C-alpha positions, 0 to 999 in steps of 0.5 A: 898440346892444349894450352900454351902461354906466349909473349906476343901481340894478340893481333899477330896470333896465327889462330882460328879466333882471337878474343877481344876485351870489348865494350858494351856499346858498339865502340872501341877504346883503350888497350887490347880493344884499340889494337884489335880494331886497328889491326883488323881495319877500323871501318870494317870491324866497327861496322860489323860490331854496330850490327850486333848492337849493345851487349851486357857484361859477360856476353860475347859476339863473333865477327870476321877477323878481316885483316887479322891472321885470325879468321874470327874475333870474339868480342867478350864484354868485360866487366868493370871492376867495382868492389869484387862483390857486384858479380864481376867474377861471374861476368868474367867467368862468363866471358871465358866460358862463352868465348870457348863454346862459341869458338867450338860452335864455329869449328875453331881448333885454336883460340887466343885470349888476353888476360881479360879485363885486367887492363883498363877495366881494372880487374885485379890481375891475380883474381883474373888469372885464377878465373882464366885458368879455372875455366880453361882447365874445366873446358879442356877436361871435356873438349879439345882445342888449342888455347893460348894465353897471350901476355904482351909484356912479360915484365908487366905481368909476372904470372907466377907472382899473381898466384904464389907470392913466395915462389921466387924467393923459394927458388932463389934460396934453395937453388943458391943453397944447393949449388953452393953445397955442391961447389963448396961442400962443408965449407959453405955455411948458411947465415941462417943456421935454422935452415939445414939443407942436409936435414931436408934431404934426410927427411925425404923418406922419414914418414915412410915405413919399411913395409911401405917401401918393401911391398912394392919393390921392383915395380915398373913405372907402368905397374906403379902408375896403374896401381896408383890410379886404382888405389886413388879411385881415379878415372883413366880418361880424367888422369891422362887428360889431367896430365895433358897426355893423349889417349894414344900415349896412355894406351901405349903405356898401358900395353907395355909393362916396361914402358920407359917414360921421360922424366917430364911424363912422370911429373905430368902423371904425378900432378894429375894423380895429386901425389905427395912428394914421397909418392912422386919420388917413388914414381920417378925412381921406377923410371930411373929418375931422382929429384935434384935441387941443383936442377931448377926444373926439379926445384920448381916441381919440389915447390909444387908438390910441397905446396900441393899445387896440382893445377897443371896450367898454374904450374905452367905459369911458374915455368913460364916466368922462370924461362923453363923450356919444358911445359905441361899444358903445351908439350 
């Protein structure tokens, strides 16, 4: 359970350490900074911050959490956004990286981040999101920690929209089409005659040869999974970590040729292996599953694989926005 997006007030997070968007000077100002100081106790926290002194953008420092539920506060000095060409990206990346490794140094098992610098520091939210997810992904491929990305106001930050501007229209269009076809059949006609839903379904296996389909007939999920790992030259540890699965589950699958996964688990390994949409559907079929456009989760996953989105945390951003209950990084 390494990563989770939550809608909450960061000062109320029950974690070992929270990260505060801090100033270079030992003062506090707007937004998250003010909320953290007021919740922790202004006098105590400000006195501790003054002991640290001036910090440059991209640097971090740690203090006690005082009245917060969190044991510690990491003060990450955020870069002010100038023009995107003044090293802001390196400084923002440093805020996340140094915060994570400082938390590790202090023995923390859980940490909560805001979307650093995207408020009063005016860092573009889309770029800020990309950097946050990139650093978190790289860290969790090497280390173990529960990481929360805290979004205070869900309406103010449409996470998937920061990453993919067409996802909402794709889901709306295809979900409506599929539901209408199921309910009305041939009586339902699209205004846009250039879009043929039946043609989409007919193309699912269009590029697969009969030999490809027959060579591996009868494979179980376990057999196909390990064949794909070998064919793609992937490291097993990298694969199960990339799927946000633990070693115990992975070896349980390895030792049982007839292992029956959940549909969610199949998707997770398919993402980690960066499968094509056809390969995904084959892997699902070995476990007795299929993709349905009348299921919103399946529809989102179809979009993901069509667009080759293999970052499991970006996928969680999309699922969070559309209020799906099943996530990958936070299973």
